[in-house]
N, C-alpha and C positions, 0 to 999 in steps of 0.2 A: 122390575129387576128379573133378568133371566139367569139360569144357573147353569154350570157346566160340572162334569165330574172331574175331580181332582185326581187324575190318574188312577192307578190301581187301588187306591184308597177307597174309592168310590163315593168320598164325600161330594155333596152337593154345594159347590161354593159360587158366589155370586160372581158374574162376568166382570164387573167392576169392584175391585177389592180397595183396600186402602193402604198406602205407603206412608209410614209414619216418621220417616226421617226428618222432614220439616219441622217437627213438632219439637225437635231438641238440638238438631244440628245446624239449623239455619237462623240467620238474624231475624228478630221481630217475633220469636215464638211467645205465645201466650197460653198458659194453661187453660184458662176459662174459656178462651175462643176455641182452643183446641179440644176441648171436652164437648162443647156444643156442637162442633163439626162432626166429631166421632159420633155422636148420638143421632144427629140428623141422618148419617149415612145409614145406621142402624135402622131408623125409622123407615128409610127408604128401600130396605132390604138388603144392604151390604152385609156381609157374614164372615168376610176373610180379611184379616188385619195383620200387617207385615212390620215388625220392628226389628231391633238388634240392639244388644248391649251397648254397641259403640255409639248409639244415637243419644248422645247426653250422658254417657256412663250410666245407662240404666234407667234414665229419666223417662225417655219414650215408653219403655217396658211398664213402668210404674203407671203411666196414663192408660195403657192398654189394660193393667189388671184392674184399674177403677171402672173401665167400661164394662168389663165383662160381668163385675160384681153388681153394676148397676142394671144389669140386664139379664137376671137369673131364668128368665122364662124363654130366652132366645139361645139357639146353638151358635155361638160365635166361634169362628176357627182362627187360632192364635199361631203365628209363626214368628220366630226370632233367629238370632244368629250368634254364633261363637265368634268372637274376634280373633284374629290371627294374634299369637303371643308376641310377635315382632312388631306389631301393630303398623304393618305396612300394607298399604293398598296401592296400586293393585299388587298382587303375587308377581314374582319374579321366577324365571326358569331355574334359577340357582338355589331358590329356597327349598330347605328340606321339610319333611313334616314335623321333625323336632323344632324348627324354626317357627313354625306356626301352629300345629295342632297336636302337640304330644298328648298322650291319654289323660294325664293328670290336669292339663290345661283344659280339655274338653269337659271334664267331669266338673271342675271348679266353675266353669261359666255356664253350664246348666243348672248348677245350684244357685248362681247369682241371679240368672234369669228368672228362676222359680221364685226367689226371694222377693226381686223387684215387682213382679206380676201379683204376688200373693196366690198363685194357682198352683194346685197339686200336680198338674201336668200342662205342658205345651205341646200344642198338636203338632207342629213342624219346628224341628231344631235344623238349622243350615249351618253349615261352615262358611265363613263370610268371604273367603277366598278359596282359590282352587287350583290345584296342578294336577293333570291327569298322570303324571308320573308317581303321585302318593298311592296310586292303586298297588304299587309294588310292595307297599308297607301295611299290613292289615290292621295295625294298632288303632287306626282312627275309626274304621268300622266296627272294630270289636268293642271299643268303648262306648260308640253311639247304640249299637245293639244292646250293650248291657244296660244302658239308660232306658232303652225302648222295654225291654224285659222287665225292669223295675217299675214301669209305668209313670216314669218321669216324662218321657216323650211319646209322641205316637208315630211320627214319620220322619225320615231323614232326608235331607235337602242339601244342595251345594249352590253357592252363587258364583257365577263366573265372571271373570274380568270383563271390563269395557272392551267391546270392539274384538273379542277373542272367543267367540262361542264354540269354535273348534276344539278349544281347551276344556272339554266337559263331554265329548262325546263318547269317550272310551268309559269314563264313569257312568254314563247312561246305559251303555251296552254291557257293562258288568253286571248289571241287576242289583246293584247294592243301594242305589239311592231310589228314593220314591218321588222326588222332585227336583227340578232344576230352575233357577232364578237366573234369567239373562235379560239383557237390554234388547229390546225389539220394538221398532217404530218405523216411521215412514222412511226415514233416512237409513237405519241400520236393519236392514233386511236380510243380513247374511245368516242368521239363525235358519233361515230356509232351506241352506244348503245341506248341511249334514245333521245339525242338532235336532231340528224339529222331526225329520224322517226318523231318527234314532229314538226319539221319544214316543212317537207313534207306535214304532215297532214293539216297544218294550214297555207301553203304558204307563209312561212317566208323565207326571203333572209338569205343567209349565207355568211359572209365574213371570208374567212380562213386566220389566221395570223401566222406568225413564221413557214413559210414553210420549213425552213432550219434549225430548232431548235436553232435558235441564231448563226447559222453558222457551226454547226456540220455536217449537211447534205449537205454541199458544198464539204465535202471531204478534206478541207484545214486544219481542226484543228488538231494539234499535242499535244503531252505532253510538248512541248516546247514553245506554243504559249503564247504571251506576248501582253499587251496592254498598251497605256498610262495611266499614274496614275489615271487620271479623268474620265476613259472609265468606264462605268457600268459593261461591261462584267467581270471586275476584280472580282465583288462581286458575279456574277452568276457563272463562272467557277472556283469555289472553287476546291481544290485539288479532293475531293470525286466525283464531277459532272465532272471535266475534265477528269479523267481517266476513267470513266464509259462511257463517251460520245466518247471519242476517240475509245476505244474498240469496241463499238457498231457500229460506222461507219465503221470501218475497217472490220467489219463482213459483211458489204453491198457491199464492193467493187467488189467481184466476180460476182455480179447480175447486175452490170452497164453494159448495152448493148453495143456491140462494136461501137465505133464512136461516144458515147454519153458521158455524165458526170454524177457524182452523184447528181449534183444541177438540172440538167434537168429531171432526173429520180424522183427526189423528187417531182418536180413540177407536172409531168405527173401523179405520183401517186394520187396527190390531184384532178387532172382533171378527173381521172377515178371515182370519185364521182359525180353522177348527181345532187345531192342535193346542192353542193356548187356552189354559184352564182359567186364569183370571189376570186381570190388569191392575196394578198397584199405583195409580197416580197419587202424588201427594196433594192434600187439600187441607189448608189451614182455615179457609173461609166457607161460611154457608153458601155463599152464591156459588163457588166453586164444586162444592159437594153436589148441590142440586143439579147443575148443569152436567157434571161427569156422570151421574148415577142415570141421568136421563138417556144416556146414550145407548145403554144396554136395550131398551125397549125400541130405540130406533133402529137397531141391528146393524148387519153388516153394510157396506157400501155395494152400490149397483157394480156390475162387472165392468163397464167401461170406465168408470171413475178409477175403480181399484187398478185396472191394467194402467192408467195414466199416472198413477201414484207410484206404480212398480218402477216407472222410468226414473224417478227421483231417488233411487238407492244411492247411498253415498258410503262407499267402502273406505273405511279409515284405519290407520295404523296407530296403535297406543305411542303415546309420547309422555314426556316428563310431566306435562300438565294435564293429561287426559285422566289421571287417577283411576 
């Protein structure tokens, strides 16, 4: 495992981190399997784990707390998120700070996250949605700074909407946030336009989420793919998205290096961007942990393949199903 600085915090975080949504928010979750996979990741050098209160109403946070306590000799970096008060994902331009993150709500959910994990301090606390217009109201940052001063959190971050990386650039430029979480993958390359340059300029850490485009970039999605009735992917992979996603993934198959997989190529594409601090794929099974962790030592892609993949950029506009 290779490590990168997490922005201005200076923390050495693993290039491949761990996204914990699937351990509570997706169908088929199993705690014993999840804990085995989490421990395998630690044993293979992973030290950055991203969760949120919204992932099973704190259940994923509880699993993270158990993992940290089971590894007292290792420095594991913990990241969680305050849910918006209105429980609306993604944020909308009309939402105010009071709709989503008034100070008492932020304080309450920092407290809940600490209780769920059983930890005295969470390394990174993020707002789970974001609007750059909220910079006009200082109450959110004043509360998070107070939480930081009390030693309950160590760093402040935001998580930006799907396909809207521009709506976070001003937050980065403000100097108020230590990190930003954004969707970045072979298809979603638009963070390179404005967000990544701003992060480099202000030494802000970048957490790259959804590296496999919710499964498309594993190469396993087909037009016949189905999920259990209560799985959120039913609302994401609606017919129009499923068809276009499968078609675009098929276009990538000829580019997969011999002896590799589309998933490994997808992760190594992200690792080819030096601005990214860590990638947080979801991993519920041991074989996924092992293969994903191995991509760090494989390193970035060669320049010619990287150039070919850049031609597969897919600029999309948020819709009612994109969440």
